[in-house]
C-alpha positions as CSV (number, residue, x, y, z in Angstrom):
1,M,-9.4,-39.2,-103.1
2,L,-5.9,-37.9,-103.0
3,Q,-3.6,-39.2,-100.3
4,M,0.1,-38.4,-99.5
5,R,2.4,-41.1,-98.2
6,R,6.1,-41.9,-97.9
7,A,7.4,-43.9,-100.8
8,N,8.5,-47.5,-100.3
9,I,10.3,-50.1,-102.3
10,I,7.2,-51.0,-104.2
11,D,7.3,-47.5,-105.7
12,H,10.9,-48.0,-107.1
13,E,9.9,-48.7,-110.8
14,F,7.5,-45.7,-110.8
15,L,10.2,-43.4,-109.4
16,V,12.7,-44.6,-112.0
17,R,10.3,-44.2,-114.8
18,I,9.3,-40.7,-113.7
19,D,12.9,-39.5,-113.2
20,L,13.8,-40.7,-116.7
21,K,10.8,-38.8,-118.3
22,N,12.7,-35.5,-118.5
23,D,9.3,-33.9,-118.1
24,G,9.8,-30.2,-117.8
25,Y,13.4,-30.3,-118.8
26,T,15.3,-29.7,-122.0
27,V,15.8,-33.1,-123.6
28,S,19.3,-33.7,-124.8
29,D,20.2,-35.5,-128.0
30,E,21.0,-38.5,-125.8
31,V,17.5,-39.7,-125.0
32,E,18.3,-43.4,-125.2
33,I,20.3,-44.9,-122.4
34,T,22.1,-48.2,-122.4
35,E,21.0,-51.2,-120.2
36,Q,24.0,-50.6,-118.0
37,E,23.1,-46.9,-117.6
38,R,19.5,-47.8,-116.8
39,E,20.7,-50.3,-114.1
40,E,23.0,-47.7,-112.6
41,H,20.2,-45.2,-112.6
42,S,17.8,-47.7,-111.0
43,K,20.3,-48.3,-108.2
44,K,20.7,-44.5,-107.7
45,I,16.9,-44.1,-107.4
46,E,16.6,-47.1,-105.1
47,R,18.8,-45.3,-102.5
48,F,15.9,-42.7,-102.2
49,L,13.9,-45.6,-100.7
50,T,16.6,-47.2,-98.5
51,D,19.2,-44.6,-97.4
52,S,18.5,-42.7,-94.1
53,D,19.6,-39.4,-95.7
54,K,17.3,-39.6,-98.7
55,G,13.5,-40.1,-99.2
56,A,10.5,-39.6,-101.3
57,F,6.8,-38.9,-100.9
58,I,4.0,-39.8,-103.3
59,I,0.5,-38.6,-103.7
60,D,-1.9,-41.3,-104.9
61,D,-5.3,-40.9,-106.5
62,S,-7.2,-43.8,-104.8
63,D,-10.1,-43.5,-107.2
64,F,-7.8,-44.6,-110.0
65,N,-5.4,-46.6,-107.8
66,K,-2.3,-44.8,-109.2
67,P,0.4,-42.4,-108.1
68,I,-0.1,-38.9,-109.6
69,A,2.7,-36.9,-107.9
70,M,6.0,-37.4,-106.2
71,I,9.0,-35.6,-104.7
72,M,12.4,-37.0,-103.9
73,Y,15.0,-35.4,-101.6
74,S,18.4,-35.9,-100.1
75,I,20.3,-34.4,-97.2
76,A,23.4,-32.9,-98.7
77,N,26.4,-30.9,-97.5
78,R,27.7,-27.8,-99.2
79,D,31.3,-29.0,-98.5
80,S,30.9,-32.4,-100.1
81,V,32.4,-33.2,-103.4
82,Y,29.8,-33.9,-106.1
83,P,30.2,-34.8,-109.8
84,W,28.7,-31.3,-110.5
85,T,28.0,-28.6,-108.0
86,I,27.3,-25.0,-107.6
87,F,27.0,-25.0,-103.8
88,H,30.5,-23.5,-103.4
89,E,29.2,-20.5,-105.4
90,L,26.5,-19.8,-102.8
91,D,27.3,-17.7,-99.7
92,E,28.3,-20.1,-96.9
93,K,26.3,-18.0,-94.4
94,L,23.1,-19.2,-96.1
95,F,23.8,-22.7,-94.8
96,Q,23.7,-23.9,-91.2
97,S,27.1,-24.3,-89.5
98,D,27.6,-27.9,-90.4
99,G,26.8,-27.3,-94.0
100,R,23.9,-29.7,-94.2
101,F,20.8,-28.9,-96.2
102,M,17.9,-30.6,-98.0
103,E,18.1,-30.8,-101.7
104,I,15.1,-31.5,-103.9
105,F,16.2,-34.2,-106.3
106,Q,12.9,-34.5,-108.3
107,L,9.4,-33.1,-108.2
108,W,6.7,-34.3,-110.6
109,V,3.0,-34.0,-110.9
110,H,0.9,-35.8,-113.6
111,P,-0.2,-33.3,-116.3
112,N,-3.9,-34.0,-115.5
113,Y,-3.4,-32.9,-111.9
114,R,-1.2,-29.8,-112.3
115,R,-2.2,-26.4,-110.9
116,L,-4.2,-28.1,-108.1
117,G,-1.6,-27.3,-105.4
118,L,0.0,-30.7,-105.2
119,A,3.5,-29.5,-105.8
120,T,3.0,-27.0,-103.0
121,K,1.8,-29.8,-100.7
122,L,4.8,-31.9,-101.5
123,K,7.2,-29.0,-100.9
124,L,5.5,-28.2,-97.6
125,K,5.8,-31.8,-96.6
126,L,9.6,-31.5,-97.1
127,E,9.6,-28.6,-94.7
128,E,8.3,-31.0,-92.0
129,E,10.8,-33.6,-93.1
130,S,13.7,-31.2,-92.9
131,Q,12.9,-30.7,-89.2
132,H,13.2,-34.4,-88.7
133,H,16.7,-34.3,-90.3
134,Q,17.6,-31.1,-88.4
135,V,18.2,-29.0,-91.4
136,D,17.0,-25.5,-91.9
137,L,17.5,-24.9,-95.6
138,I,15.9,-26.4,-98.7
139,Y,17.6,-26.1,-102.1
140,T,16.0,-26.6,-105.5
141,H,16.6,-25.6,-109.1
142,T,14.7,-25.5,-112.3
143,E,15.3,-24.4,-115.9
144,E,14.9,-20.7,-116.5
145,A,12.2,-21.4,-119.0
146,N,10.0,-23.0,-116.3
147,R,8.6,-19.6,-115.1
148,H,5.6,-21.2,-113.5
149,V,7.8,-23.4,-111.3
150,I,9.9,-20.4,-110.3
151,E,6.8,-18.5,-109.4
152,L,5.5,-21.4,-107.4
153,N,8.7,-21.5,-105.4
154,E,8.7,-17.8,-104.8
155,K,5.0,-17.9,-103.7
156,I,5.9,-20.3,-100.9
157,G,9.0,-18.5,-99.7
158,Y,11.9,-19.6,-101.9
159,K,14.4,-17.0,-102.9
160,E,16.6,-17.0,-106.0
161,V,20.3,-17.3,-105.2
162,R,21.8,-18.1,-108.5
163,R,21.1,-18.2,-112.3
164,G,23.3,-20.0,-114.8
165,P,24.4,-23.3,-116.2
166,I,25.1,-26.2,-113.8
167,W,26.1,-29.4,-115.6
168,D,25.3,-28.4,-119.2
169,E,24.6,-25.2,-121.2
170,V,21.0,-24.8,-120.0
171,I,20.4,-21.8,-117.7
172,R,18.9,-23.0,-114.4
173,V,17.6,-20.9,-111.5
174,S,18.7,-22.0,-108.1
175,L,16.4,-21.2,-105.2
176,I,16.5,-21.8,-101.5
177,K,14.1,-21.5,-98.6
178,K,15.5,-20.8,-95.1
179,L,13.2,-22.4,-92.5
180,T,14.6,-20.4,-89.5
181,D,14.4,-16.7,-88.9
182,D,18.1,-15.9,-88.7
183,A,18.4,-12.1,-88.8
184,S,22.1,-12.4,-89.5
185,V,21.5,-14.1,-92.8
186,V,21.1,-11.6,-95.6
187,M,19.6,-12.9,-98.9
188,P,21.6,-11.9,-101.9
189,V,20.0,-9.3,-104.3
190,L,20.1,-10.6,-107.8
């Protein structure tokens, strides 16, 4: 039986391991990380379990007693300074007046469970979570080569707002989903 739940500190190592998999992403030449980098990464992922503006949900397969899907998110602000960002390139009218939005940090489904609707369920759960955080926009991006992921997002209402490199030379597609019907917001035509 598959069950969704909020991730907790017991899930920390699982979330770190999955985030380091590079599953579905172009793997750079730097696959190995130092112990210090791993520790820094571990602390970063831990914040998804402890910070009030971050979170994660997991789907477990209770028959096999293991997690088989997860999503991590953070509440971000288009006006904040990030090590890398493209948010300033997006029309400010897409965002609510205070600039806050929900950003999907990581989404993963075990290969044996793909194409069963689990990613959709996790994304829909984030729509509920965004209401709790009083944000009306969800942002995500994926590599241009991940056509099935782009199609999944479009199927559930995400719109493409940007295409291009973000932190490296890989072309990524940025997508957003507005959760309110604001007639004054016009989605860009790409």
